[in-house]
N, C-alpha and C positions, 0 to 999 in steps of 0.2 A: 379372676375367679369370684368377683362380686355377685355376678349374675348367674352362677352356675347353681342349679337346683334339680339334679338328676335323682331320681328315685326318692325324693324327699329329703335328700341330705344337702346341707349348705356347702359352699365352696371350701371352707377350712376343713370340713370333715373329709371332703374327697382328697384334699392334699395330704392328709395324714394316710389315707388308704393308698394313694398312689406312691407315696414315699416309703411305706412300710411293707407293701406287697413284694418288692423284690428281695428284701431282707429275709422275710418269712419263707419265700419260695427256695432261697438259696440254702437257708437252714435246713429245710426238709430234703433237699437234694444232697447236702453234705451228710446227713444222717444216713442215707442209703448208699452213698458212694465211698465215703471214707471208712477205713478199716481200723482196728484196734492196734495193729502192729504194722510197721513197714514191710516186714516180710510177708504178710498176707495180701498185700496190695497187688492185684494182678496188672495194674496199669503202670507199675514201676518196673524197670529193668532189674535183673538180678544185681548188677553192679551198683545201681542207684539204692536199692534196698539194703545192700550190705553197708554202703556208706552211710546211709541215714541211720541205720541201726547201731553202728559202731560210734557214732558222733557223741552221744551222751555219755558212754563209757570212757571215751578219750577225754572229755572235758572233766570228768570226775577224777581221772588219773592225774591230770595237769593240776587240779585244785589241791591235791594231797601234798 
């Protein structure tokens, strides 16, 4: 990356862009795909949604 000079940016700046771009794109995708509650997730089966929703309640009951 010593001799990379695309669009006037040096190699180390391109490394930051190339390493950060997937994280930014995944963050944007998660914002639109993930829901507030498991029960609202259309990509979960009903069984999984119930299991995931009841897990925090079960953990709180065991902690008491």
